[in-house]
N, C-alpha and C positions, 0 to 999 in steps of 0.2 A: 509414542509420545514420550517427550522428555520435557522436563522442568526448565525454564530458561529465566534468569534476570533480565531487566533492561532498566535505560535509564535515559533522561536528558542529558543534555551536554554539562550543565551545571550540576546535575545530582538533585536539583528539588525533587524531580517527580522520580519515583522507584516502583516499579513493578516487578510480578513474576508472572509467567504463561506458560502452559503447558501445551506443547505444540508438537507436531510432526514435520521437522524440518527437511526429512527425506522426500517430501510433498513440493519443496522448493517453495517457491513463493508466487507472487503477481503482480502484475502493474496494471492499471486501468488509464483511459485514454479522455476519463471526464475532464472538464474543468479543472476542478481542484486538483485529483492526482497528477494531472500534467505539471501542474505549478509547482506540487509537493515533490513529486519524481520522486519519492520512495518505493521502494518494494516492499510489499505488504502479505501477511498471510492471516486467513481467518481462522477463527475458532469459537467454540460456544462459550458464551459469559462465564459459566461455572468453571471453566477452564484459565479465567484472567482474575490476578486479584493486583488490586493498587496497593501497593506497601506504605508509601509515602507520598505525599505532595498534592493532595485534594485541592488543597486553598492555592496551589502554585499553578492549576490547569487553569485554561480558559475554554470553554468550549465555543465552535463555529460550526453553525447550520447554514444550510444554503439550500436552493432550487427545491427539490423534490423531497427535501427531508428525510431521506432513505438513511443518512449516517450522521451523529455527531461527532466531528473530528475535535481533538484535545491536543493543544498546544502548552507548552511552558511557558509561564508568563516572564518567565527572567530571561530564557536563552532563546525562546523562539521555538524550538525543536516541536515537531510533530511528534508525540509520541504513540498514540493508538487512537482509533474512531469506535462506535458503537453503533448498531442500529438494525434494522429489520429490512431483510428484502426476501420475500417467499421462494423466488428462482433459484436463492444459494442455500436454503433452508431454514429461513428464519430469522430468529436472533441471532448477532454475531459479534465479534470483537475483531478489529482488524488492527494488528499490529504492525506497526513499523518496524520491518527487519533490522533496518541501519541503527536501529535505537537497542538492540538485544546486545549484551555483553557478551565477548568472545565468539562471536559469529562472523565468519567470514562470507559475506553475502554475494559474493564471487564464486564461491565453489558450490552455492547450491547446486544440485542436480538438476535442477527443472524451474524454469520461470515462464511463466503464460502470462497472455494478455487477454483484458474484457474489453468490451466497445461500450463503456459506459456513456461517452459523449453522446452516440446515439440510441441511447437508452435499450440497448441490443443485447440484453442479459440472454434470452432465449438462445442467442447462437453462442453460447458458452464461451468457455476461453480458448484460445489458441495459442500456437508457439513462435507465432511472430507479432509484432506490434499490430492494433488496428491503426490504420490512419487517423488524423487529426484533420477530419473533413464535415462540412456542415452541409455540403450540396448535394451529395450522394445518399442515395439510399443505403442501408446497411448492405442489402445483398448485392450491392453494386462494386463493393469495396473491396480492392485486393490488399495481399501483404504488402508491407512495404519492403524494398530491396535494399538489404544494408550492405553500404561497399566499405570495405577496411577505412580507418580514417589514416588521413596520411601525414608523417611527421612534418613540421612545420622545418623550413630551411634555418641553416645555423645562420646563414648571412642578413638576416631581418635587421 
């Protein structure tokens, strides 16, 4: 575990978190995570401390009320979320890894995916994205086959 500092883009919200980035991070396909698109890492609430900007945060709660997401009112950056989900160990804080200072998210050793869209927490994480699909049962979902992105033509 290592202590990291983080902030929103404008600096109004500042926090520190003790987290093990050697474990990597996670993404989820639930509706809010798909829209935010941020890699996250969970920790226990005691390992998170808001240093500045409580008055600059706006909370967002939706659906099953598993988590409250906190966004900076000034610049709009999603900084972290907090909630309770028994299957992942109860109380948690979920930190936006892109908001951590001096962390190269691309260099993290491990990124896993959760199927939050289908409330399929019991399936656990996996190393390929869960499809964003509402017509299939979670047990019918297959990993997404990612093909390398092609470079745009210079003659466009």
